[in-house]
C-alpha positions in Angstrom: -0.3 -0.1 -0.1 2.6 2.1 0.7 3.9 1.5 -2.9 0.3 2.8 -4.4 0.2 5.8 -1.7 3.2 7.1 -3.1 1.8 6.8 -7.0 -1.2 8.6 -5.3 0.8 11.7 -4.4 2.4 11.5 -7.4 -0.7 12.1 -9.9 -2.3 14.1 -7.8 1.3 16.6 -8.0 0.9 16.2 -11.9 3.1 19.1 -13.1 1.4 19.4 -16.6 -1.9 20.1 -14.9 -2.6 24.1 -15.2 -4.5 24.0 -11.5 -1.3 23.0 -10.2 1.4 25.0 -11.8 -0.6 28.1 -10.6 0.1 27.3 -7.0 3.3 28.1 -4.6 5.9 25.6 -4.2 4.2 24.5 -0.5 0.6 24.1 -2.0 2.4 22.0 -5.2 3.5 19.8 -3.0 0.0 18.9 -0.9 -1.4 18.0 -4.8 -4.5 18.3 -5.3 -5.7 15.5 -3.5 -8.6 15.7 -1.1 -10.2 13.6 1.8 -12.8 11.4 1.1 -16.0 11.8 2.4 -19.1 9.0 2.6 -20.4 9.1 -0.6 -17.6 10.3 -3.1 -17.7 7.4 -5.0 -21.2 7.5 -6.3 -19.7 8.8 -9.6 -17.7 6.1 -10.1 -14.5 4.4 -8.0 -10.8 4.2 -9.1 -11.2 0.5 -9.2 -14.3 1.9 -11.9 -12.0 4.7 -13.9 -9.5 1.7 -13.7 -12.0 -0.1 -15.4 -12.8 2.7 -18.2 -9.3 3.2 -19.7 -8.5 -0.5 -19.7 -11.5 -2.6 -20.9 -11.5 -1.6 -24.3 -8.0 -2.5 -24.8 -9.6 -5.6 -27.3 -7.7 -8.5 -27.3 -6.2 -8.8 -23.6 -8.2 -10.4 -20.7 -9.4 -8.5 -17.9 -9.8 -10.6 -15.0 -10.7 -8.9 -11.9 -9.3 -10.0 -8.6 -12.5 -9.8 -6.1 -16.2 -10.5 -5.5 -17.9 -11.6 -8.7 -20.4 -8.2 -7.9 -16.7 -5.6 -9.0 -17.2 -7.4 -12.1 -20.7 -7.4 -12.8 -21.0 -3.9 -11.8 -17.6 -2.8 -14.4 -19.0 -5.3 -17.0 -19.3 -3.5 -20.2 -19.6 0.2 -18.7 -18.6 1.7 -21.5 -20.5 1.9 -25.6 -16.9 1.0 -26.4 -16.6 -0.9 -30.0 -14.0 -3.3 -31.5 -13.2 -3.9 -34.9 -12.0 -7.7 -34.3 -11.5 -9.6 -31.4 -14.3 -9.7 -29.0 -12.4 -10.9 -25.9 -12.8 -7.8 -24.2 -16.7 -8.5 -23.7 -15.9 -12.1 -21.7 -16.2 -11.7 -18.1 -13.6 -12.9 -15.8 -13.5 -12.4 -12.0 -11.6 -14.8 -9.5 -15.6 -14.1 -7.2 -13.9 -14.2 -4.2 -15.8 -15.7 -1.2 -16.1 -15.4 2.5 -14.5 -18.5 2.6 -11.7 -18.0 0.5 -10.9 -14.1 2.4 -10.9 -16.2 5.8 -8.6 -19.0 4.8 -6.4 -16.9 2.8 -6.7 -18.6 -0.3 -6.9 -15.3 -2.7 -3.6 -15.3 -4.1 -3.3 -18.5 -4.9 -7.4 -18.2 -6.8 -5.8 -15.3 -8.7 -2.9 -17.4 -10.1 -5.3 -20.4 -10.7 -7.0 -17.9 -12.7 -4.4 -16.7 -14.7 -3.5 -20.6 -15.9 -6.7 -21.5 -16.9 -7.5 -18.0 -18.7 -3.8 -18.4 -20.5 -4.7 -22.0 -21.4 -8.3 -21.6 -22.7 -7.8 -18.4 -24.2 -4.0 -17.5 -24.8 -4.4 -14.0 -24.9 -1.3 -11.4 -25.6 -1.7 -10.3 -22.1 -3.8 -10.6 -19.6 -4.9 -7.5 -17.2 -5.4 -8.3 -13.1 -7.2 -5.6 -11.1 -7.3 -5.2 -7.4 -10.4 -4.2 -5.6 -11.6 -3.2 -2.5 -12.0 -6.7 -0.4 -8.2 -7.4 -2.2 -6.4 -4.4 -1.7 -7.9 -4.5 2.2 -6.5 -8.3 3.2 -3.8 -7.8 1.6 -3.5 -10.0 -1.4 0.0 -8.7 -3.6 -1.2 -8.9 -7.1 2.0 -7.3 -8.4 3.8 -10.0 -7.0 1.5 -12.9 -8.2 1.4 -11.5 -11.6 5.1 -11.6 -12.1 5.2 -15.3 -11.2 2.9 -15.8 -13.1 4.6 -14.0 -16.2 7.9 -15.9 -15.4 6.1 -18.9 -15.2 3.4 -18.8 -18.1 5.5 -16.5 -20.5 2.8 -14.0 -20.6 2.4 -10.6 -20.0 0.3 -10.4 -16.8 0.0 -6.1 -15.8 -1.2 -5.7 -12.3 -3.7 -2.7 -12.1 -3.8 -1.7 -8.6 -6.2 0.6 -8.1 -9.1 -0.6 -6.0 -12.0 1.4 -5.5 -11.8 2.9 -1.9 -8.4 5.0 -3.0 -10.6 7.2 -4.6 -12.5 9.1 -7.5 -13.5 7.7 -10.6 -11.0 10.7 -12.1 -7.7 8.9 -9.8 -8.5 5.4 -11.4 -8.0 6.7 -15.3 -4.7 7.9 -14.2 -3.9 4.8 -12.3 -4.3 3.0 -15.3 -2.4 4.7 -17.3 0.2 4.4 -14.6 0.0 0.3 -15.0 0.7 1.0 -19.4 3.6 3.0 -18.1 5.5 0.3 -16.1 4.3 -2.6 -18.0 3.4 -2.4 -21.0 4.4 1.0 -23.1 7.3 0.0 -24.4 7.7 -4.0 -24.0 7.9 -4.6 -27.7 10.1 -2.8 -30.6 7.8 -2.3 -33.8 10.1 -3.3 -37.1 8.1 -0.8 -39.0 8.2 2.7 -37.3 7.8 5.7 -39.7 7.9 9.9 -39.6 4.1 10.0 -39.9 3.1 7.9 -36.7 0.7 9.1 -33.9 -0.4 7.8 -30.8 -4.2 9.3 -29.9 -4.8 9.6 -25.9 -7.9 9.4 -23.7 -10.0 8.6 -27.5 -12.4 5.7 -26.5 -14.1 4.9 -29.6 -17.8 5.1 -28.0 -20.3 3.7 -30.5 -17.4 3.6 -33.0 -16.6 7.4 -33.5 -13.1 7.4 -33.8 -13.5 5.2 -37.3 -15.3 8.4 -38.6 -11.7 10.0 -37.7 -9.0 7.7 -38.6 -10.2 7.2 -42.8 -9.2 11.2 -42.7 -5.7 10.7 -41.2 -5.3 7.4 -43.7 -5.6 10.0 -46.5 -3.1 12.1 -45.6 -0.9 9.0 -44.7 -1.1 9.4 -40.9 -0.8 5.9 -39.4 -2.6 5.9 -35.5 0.2 4.0 -34.0 -1.8 3.5 -30.5 -5.7 4.4 -30.1 -5.4 4.6 -26.3 -7.4 3.0 -24.8 -10.3 2.6 -27.9 -10.2 0.0 -30.4 -6.8 -0.4 -29.0 -4.1 -3.9 -29.4 -2.1 -4.7 -26.9 1.4 -4.9 -28.9 0.1 -1.6 -30.6 0.2 0.0 -26.9 3.6 -1.7 -26.3 5.2 -0.3 -29.2 3.7 2.8 -28.8 6.1 4.7 -27.8 8.1 5.1 -31.2 5.8 6.9 -32.5 6.8 10.7 -33.6 3.2 12.6 -32.1 0.7 12.5 -29.9 -3.1 14.1 -29.8 -4.7 13.9 -26.1 -8.5 14.1 -26.4 -9.4 14.0 -22.6 -6.6 16.1 -20.5 -8.6 14.7 -16.8 -8.0 11.2 -17.6 -4.6 10.8 -19.2 -2.6 13.8 -18.9 -0.2 12.0 -16.6 0.9 9.1 -19.8 0.5 11.8 -22.3 3.9 14.3 -20.1 5.4 11.0 -19.1 5.4 9.5 -22.5 6.5 13.2 -23.9 9.4 13.1 -21.2 10.4 9.5 -21.8 10.4 8.7 -25.6 10.4 12.6 -27.3 6.6 12.3 -28.1 5.0 16.1 -27.7 1.1 15.9 -27.8 -1.4 18.7 -27.9 -5.3 18.5 -26.5 -7.9 18.4 -28.9 -10.6 17.9 -30.0 -13.0 15.9 -32.5 -16.2 17.3 -32.0 -17.4 19.7 -34.1 -16.5 21.1 -37.8 -13.8 23.6 -36.5 -12.2 21.6 -34.2 -11.4 18.9 -36.1 -9.9 20.8 -38.9 -7.7 22.0 -36.3 -6.7 19.1 -34.5 -6.0 17.8 -38.1 -3.8 21.1 -38.4 -1.8 20.4 -35.2 -1.1 17.0 -36.1 0.6 17.6 -39.3 2.5 20.5 -37.7 3.4 18.3 -34.8 4.5 15.7 -37.4 6.6 18.4 -39.2 8.3 19.7 -36.0 9.4 16.2 -35.6 10.7 15.9 -39.4 8.1 14.6 -41.6 7.9 16.5 -44.9 6.3 19.5 -44.4 4.5 18.9 -47.7 1.7 17.3 -45.3 0.3 20.7 -44.6 -0.5 21.7 -47.6 -2.4 18.2 -48.3 -4.3 18.2 -45.3 -5.5 21.8 -45.8 -6.4 20.4 -49.4 -8.4 17.5 -47.6 -10.0 20.3 -44.7 -11.4 22.0 -47.1 -12.9 19.4 -49.1 -14.4 17.8 -46.4 -16.1 21.5 -44.6 -17.4 22.4 -48.4 -19.7 18.4 -47.7 -20.6 18.9 -44.4 -21.4 22.2 -44.1 -23.5 21.6 -47.4 -25.5 19.0 -45.3 -26.0 21.2 -42.2 -27.3 23.9 -43.8 -30.8 21.8 -44.1 -30.9 22.1 -40.5 -30.1 25.2 -39.8 -33.6 26.4 -40.1 -34.9 24.2 -38.4 -32.5 24.5 -35.6 -31.5 28.4 -35.4 -32.3 29.8 -32.2 -33.0 26.7 -30.7 -32.0 26.9 -26.7 -29.1 23.9 -25.3 -28.7 22.8 -22.1 -25.8 20.1 -21.7 -25.3 18.8 -18.5 -21.5 16.9 -19.1 -18.5 17.7 -18.1 -14.8 17.1 -19.9 -13.6 18.2 -23.6 -17.6 17.8 -24.6 -18.2 20.8 -22.2 -16.3 22.8 -24.9 -16.0 21.0 -27.4 -19.9 20.1 -28.4 -20.4 24.4 -27.5 -18.5 25.1 -30.1 -19.7 22.8 -32.4 -23.6 23.8 -31.8 -23.2 27.3 -32.1 -21.5 26.7 -35.1 -24.9 26.1 -36.9 -26.7 28.9 -34.5 -27.8 27.2 -31.4 -27.7 29.1 -28.0 -26.2 27.5 -25.7 -28.3 28.3 -22.4 -25.8 26.4 -19.7 -22.7 23.6 -19.6 -21.5 21.7 -16.9 -18.2 22.1 -15.9 -17.5 19.4 -13.0 -15.1 17.4 -14.6 -13.9 20.1 -16.5 -10.1 20.8 -16.3 -8.9 24.9 -15.6 -8.1 25.1 -19.5 -11.9 23.7 -20.5 -13.2 26.4 -18.3 -10.5 29.4 -20.2 -11.7 27.7 -23.6 -15.5 27.6 -22.5 -15.3 31.2 -21.5 -14.0 32.3 -24.4 -16.3 30.7 -26.1 -19.8 32.0 -24.3 -18.2 34.9 -23.3 -20.4 35.0 -20.4 -19.4 33.3 -17.0 -23.3 32.6 -16.0 -23.9 29.7 -18.5 -20.9 27.6 -16.9 -22.1 25.7 -13.7 -20.7 23.7 -11.1 -22.7 21.3 -10.1 -27.0 21.7 -10.7 -29.3 20.0 -8.1 -31.6 17.8 -9.7 -34.6 20.3 -8.6 -33.1 22.8 -10.1 -32.3 21.0 -13.4 -35.7 19.8 -13.3 -37.1 23.7 -12.8 -35.1 24.8 -15.6 -36.3 22.8 -17.6 -40.0 22.8 -16.8 -40.1 26.5 -16.8 -38.9 26.0 -20.6 -36.0 28.1 -20.7 -33.8 25.0 -23.1 -35.3 23.9 -25.7 -32.8 20.0 -25.2 -31.4 18.7 -22.7 -27.5 16.8 -24.1 -26.2 14.8 -20.9 -25.7 11.2 -20.0 -28.9 8.6 -19.1 -28.3 9.6 -15.1 -30.3 13.0 -16.1 -32.5 11.4 -18.6 -35.1 11.3 -16.4 -35.4 14.5 -15.0 -35.5 15.6 -18.4 -38.9 13.4 -19.5 -40.3 14.3 -16.4 -40.2 18.0 -17.2 -41.2 16.7 -20.7 -38.2 18.4 -22.4 -36.5 16.1 -25.9 -33.6 14.9 -24.0 -30.2 12.8 -26.3 -27.5 10.7 -24.8 -24.2 12.6 -25.4 -22.4 10.8 -22.7 -20.7 7.0 -23.0 -23.9 5.4 -23.2 -24.6 7.2 -26.7 -25.4 4.9 -29.6 -25.0 7.0 -32.7 -20.9 8.6 -33.0 -20.3 12.3 -33.7 -17.2 12.9 -34.0 -15.5 14.1 -36.8 -17.1 16.0 -39.6 -19.9 13.0 -40.4 -20.0 12.6 -36.6 -21.4 16.3 -36.4 -23.9 15.9 -39.7 -25.2 13.2 -37.0 -25.3 14.7 -34.0 -27.0 17.3 -35.4 -29.7 15.4 -36.8 -30.2 13.6 -34.4 -31.0 17.0 -32.3 -33.8 18.0 -35.3 -34.8 14.4 -34.4 -35.2 14.9 -30.9 -36.6 18.8 -30.9 -39.0 17.9 -33.7 -40.7 14.7 -32.5 -44.4 15.4 -32.4 -44.5 13.4 -29.3 -43.4 16.2 -27.4 -46.5 18.3 -28.3 -49.1 15.9 -27.5 -47.1 14.9 -23.7 -47.5 19.1 -23.1 -51.4 18.5 -23.7 -53.1 19.0 -20.5 -54.8 15.1 -19.8 -58.7 15.1 -20.4 -59.6 14.7 -17.0 -57.8 17.8 -16.1 -60.0 20.0 -19.1 -62.5 21.6 -16.5 -66.4 21.7 -18.1 -67.6 25.4 -18.3 -71.2 24.4 -17.3 -71.6 22.3 -15.3 -75.2 20.7 -13.9 -76.3 17.7 -11.9 -78.0 14.8 -12.7 -82.4 15.1 -11.5 -82.5 12.8 -8.7 -85.5 10.5 -9.6 -85.9 6.5 -8.1 -86.9 5.1 -11.8 -84.2 3.5 -13.0 -85.4 4.0 -16.7 -85.9 7.6 -16.0 -82.2 7.8 -15.0 -80.4 6.0 -17.9 -82.7 9.0 -20.0 -81.8 11.7 -17.6 -77.9 10.4 -18.0 -78.4 10.3 -21.9 -80.3 14.2 -22.0 -77.4 15.1 -19.9 -74.3 14.0 -22.0 -76.4 15.9 -24.8 -76.6 19.7 -23.6 -73.3 19.2 -22.4 -71.3 17.4 -25.4 -68.8 20.5 -26.9 -69.8 22.5 -23.8 -66.6 21.7 -21.7 -64.1 24.8 -21.6 -60.7 24.9 -22.8 -57.9 23.0 -21.8 
């Protein structure tokens, strides 16, 4: 635990973090750590964060050392997609029970599980995840993984990120540390070239990176490793021979980007593939970095030609949606890179942003939002469900873009909602992805169901004329009275 504690402190002292650079020496030494409070991991624990970063590596086995529920609750927690292997979607766990804990069988059971996976599946590597239970009882997964690697001639990677050590974001960074320590640099490629790049923090949600990769291919740029979206073990192991890198989500893997720059001279920049302008700027910066690293400057001209061609196609498609969406108001309850990249993308076609969440955003993200929106009032750190419901029910926004956890607030407020987070079913990256995002917003806002659900229910409509049925003991006379009453009052109901 002492080594894990030191690693966590090192992650919190991240020098590439703008927030840390603004502190004095004493405050910087203390880092960004905050005392854990009950419920602090409600948005995801460190184990969950590590699993999110590593599980999209498609050809390795992901073995969770802990009780069954840890694997069950974390399996397939991202809508990542693979173009080939499906081993990553197979669930592996040591399934520790109370008896295993009492009898101290955890490490032996882990070693046996690694052997069974090796014999049954023969993967290039096995990633072993520590959990709260196994960390608390003192199972040394690093020692077991080292012994198993030597015994079975297999890469066995310990991921020491038990849930109780911190938040999901901390788990993201600890996963990056595991890749640096055990994977990246383990394989020397024989085909390294001047146009090789790494993409960091791209998860290939709904296969959206497949909309961007063809653009890079047309420029002759090869993605040596996309970490972690649709990744392969040997690609990541040889990622240290890339010439440049693009970081898509700084809050997740900024430590990985910085240390790869320090160790292997791989310069990086932070960019986004959400939105037409952002995609074009990302392609330009990739090309410029490669030229600085020794690539032929002619790639700059080819990049501009590609951008001009793709932008013309995208703007032509978006022109059909502008009259229908211009002036529509959007509320974003997301975070990270999407807090500014999606904002900029939507404003490009005339959509008004009434608010965006910055809870998971870095200082750099917030500065970008200020430059784009020109108004700090549209930024909120956290919005309580009651406040969010009030804003939507008062029709201050025409649509909510968020994750699945807030969709029911929008539905209760009878407001259109579109999934913008990891559970989404449509890819939104690149030029074609931007067109798809706008198309989905148009479909959601103009869905006729919203006009219907906002109408008062029939039983809420009050009659303009009220009459009492005549009292009679004769059943036949009562029936005639009811029929006469229905005839005189039909059409005498007030407006709803």
